[in-house]
C-alpha positions in Angstrom: 150.9 165.2 39.8 150.9 168.2 37.3 147.8 170.1 36.3 147.1 173.2 34.2 146.6 176.1 36.7 144.8 179.3 35.7 145.4 182.2 38.1 144.4 185.8 37.6 143.8 189.1 39.3 142.4 192.6 38.6 144.8 195.2 37.3 145.2 198.2 39.6 142.3 197.0 41.8 143.8 198.6 44.9 143.8 202.0 43.2 140.1 201.9 42.6 139.0 199.7 45.5 135.5 199.7 44.1 132.7 197.4 45.2 131.3 197.6 41.6 134.7 196.3 40.3 134.7 193.3 42.6 131.0 192.6 41.8 131.9 192.6 38.1 134.8 190.2 38.8 132.4 187.9 40.7 130.1 187.9 37.7 132.9 186.9 35.4 133.9 184.0 37.7 130.3 182.8 38.0 129.9 183.0 34.2 133.0 181.0 33.5 132.3 178.4 36.1 128.9 177.8 34.5 129.9 178.0 30.8 133.1 175.9 31.2 132.0 173.4 33.9 133.0 170.5 31.7 136.6 171.8 31.3 137.2 172.8 34.9 138.8 170.4 37.4 138.6 172.9 40.3 136.4 175.9 39.8 137.5 179.5 39.5 137.6 180.6 43.1 138.1 184.2 44.4 140.8 183.9 47.0 141.9 187.5 47.9 139.0 189.6 46.8 140.7 190.6 43.5 142.3 187.3 42.5 141.1 183.8 41.4 142.7 180.5 41.1 141.5 177.3 39.4 142.6 174.0 37.8 141.6 173.4 34.2 141.6 170.0 32.4 144.0 171.1 29.7 146.1 174.0 28.6 144.0 174.7 25.4 141.0 175.2 27.7 143.0 177.7 29.7 143.6 179.7 26.6 140.0 179.5 25.6 138.8 180.6 29.0 141.1 183.6 28.9 139.6 184.5 25.5 136.1 184.1 26.8 136.8 186.3 29.9 138.2 189.0 27.7 135.2 188.9 25.4 132.7 188.8 28.3 134.3 192.0 29.6 133.8 193.6 26.1 130.3 192.2 25.5 129.1 193.5 28.9 131.1 196.8 28.8 132.9 196.2 32.0 135.5 198.7 33.1 138.3 196.4 34.3 141.4 194.6 33.1 142.6 191.2 34.3 146.1 189.8 34.2 146.6 186.0 33.9 149.1 183.2 34.6 148.8 179.8 33.0 151.1 177.3 34.7 151.5 173.6 34.2 152.6 172.6 37.7 152.6 170.2 40.6 149.6 169.8 43.0 150.5 167.7 46.0 147.1 167.4 47.6 143.8 165.9 46.4 141.9 168.0 43.8 139.0 169.9 45.4 136.3 169.7 42.8 133.9 172.1 44.6 136.2 175.1 45.4 139.8 175.9 44.7 140.8 176.0 48.4 142.9 173.7 50.6 145.1 172.6 47.7 148.9 172.8 48.0 151.8 172.4 45.6 154.7 174.0 43.9 152.5 174.7 40.9 150.2 177.0 42.8 153.1 178.7 44.7 155.0 179.4 41.4 151.8 180.7 39.7 151.2 183.2 42.5 154.8 184.3 42.5 154.7 184.9 38.7 151.3 186.7 39.1 153.0 189.1 41.5 155.9 189.6 39.2 153.6 190.3 36.3 152.3 193.4 38.1 155.5 195.2 37.0 155.2 194.0 33.4 153.6 195.7 30.4 151.8 192.5 29.5 148.7 191.0 31.2 149.4 187.4 30.0 152.1 184.9 30.9 152.2 181.2 30.2 154.5 178.5 31.7 153.9 175.2 29.9 155.8 171.9 29.7 157.6 172.7 26.5 161.0 174.0 25.3 161.9 177.5 26.4 161.8 178.7 22.7 158.3 177.4 22.3 157.2 179.0 25.6 158.8 182.3 24.4 156.9 182.2 21.1 153.6 181.5 22.9 154.2 184.4 25.2 155.0 186.6 22.3 151.7 185.7 20.6 149.9 186.7 23.8 151.7 190.0 23.8 150.2 190.6 20.3 146.8 189.3 21.4 146.9 191.7 24.3 147.9 194.6 22.1 144.7 194.3 20.1 142.4 193.9 23.1 144.0 196.8 25.0 143.8 199.0 22.0 140.0 199.0 22.3 138.5 201.8 24.5 135.2 201.6 26.3 133.6 203.6 23.5 134.6 200.9 21.1 133.1 198.0 23.0 129.7 198.3 21.5 131.0 198.0 17.9 133.6 195.3 18.8 130.8 193.3 20.5 128.8 193.3 17.3 131.8 192.0 15.4 132.5 189.3 18.0 128.8 188.2 17.9 128.5 188.1 14.1 132.1 188.1 12.7 130.8 189.6 9.4 130.8 193.3 8.8 127.9 193.0 6.4 125.6 191.5 9.1 126.8 194.1 11.6 126.0 196.9 9.1 122.5 195.5 8.6 121.9 194.9 12.3 123.0 198.5 13.2 121.4 200.0 10.1 124.9 201.4 9.1 126.5 201.9 5.7 128.5 198.8 4.8 131.5 200.8 3.7 131.6 202.7 7.0 131.2 199.4 8.9 134.0 197.8 6.9 136.3 200.8 7.8 135.5 200.3 11.4 136.2 196.6 11.1 139.6 197.4 9.6 140.4 200.2 12.1 139.5 198.0 15.1 141.7 195.2 13.6 139.0 192.6 14.2 140.5 190.3 11.5 143.9 190.4 13.2 142.4 189.8 16.6 140.6 186.6 15.3 143.8 185.5 13.6 146.0 185.8 16.7 143.5 183.8 18.7 143.5 181.1 16.0 147.3 181.2 15.8 147.7 180.6 19.6 145.4 177.6 19.5 147.0 176.3 16.3 150.5 176.5 17.8 149.3 174.8 20.9 147.8 171.9 18.9 151.0 171.6 16.9 153.2 171.2 19.9 
């Protein structure tokens, strides 16, 4: 039977090999497993120290989990990047609802192969869904755009981006931070917050139209 598979790993983890990096990764996994428990068939499980795998109830939830992970990193000013594979593939063994171990299938094998291939790519996101190749290409192109906005933000931007994520209204952010509204608006435009929100909405809208 086919299931949505979400697999991910830390970018350049072997270059840093930091225990703090792995601890942050564990915090992300714990947070998602708690917040998204109703959408998870088999929980995010760290398998190789810097990699997790999981089964999610539907593809849309996979996308939303990715968005939430990326925003968790920003909101908590974590210094790491994660690459992701979303694959709709075969699982031959019973679903382990407690931990994503001891499950076998072509879907998991393919996802891991693609995650390894993604290491030589410029993008951090790749989806393989049960749709036409043209549709899959469009979705992956949208994720390239999504990633370009997220990766344009530096650590020094995370505080301001966090406020825009929390409130999504530059006027509220200006009042919260006691900043001039014109200056806050310019930061909103420079950081391309509106475009970031639009690309997330577009990814979900396209998915729901398929």
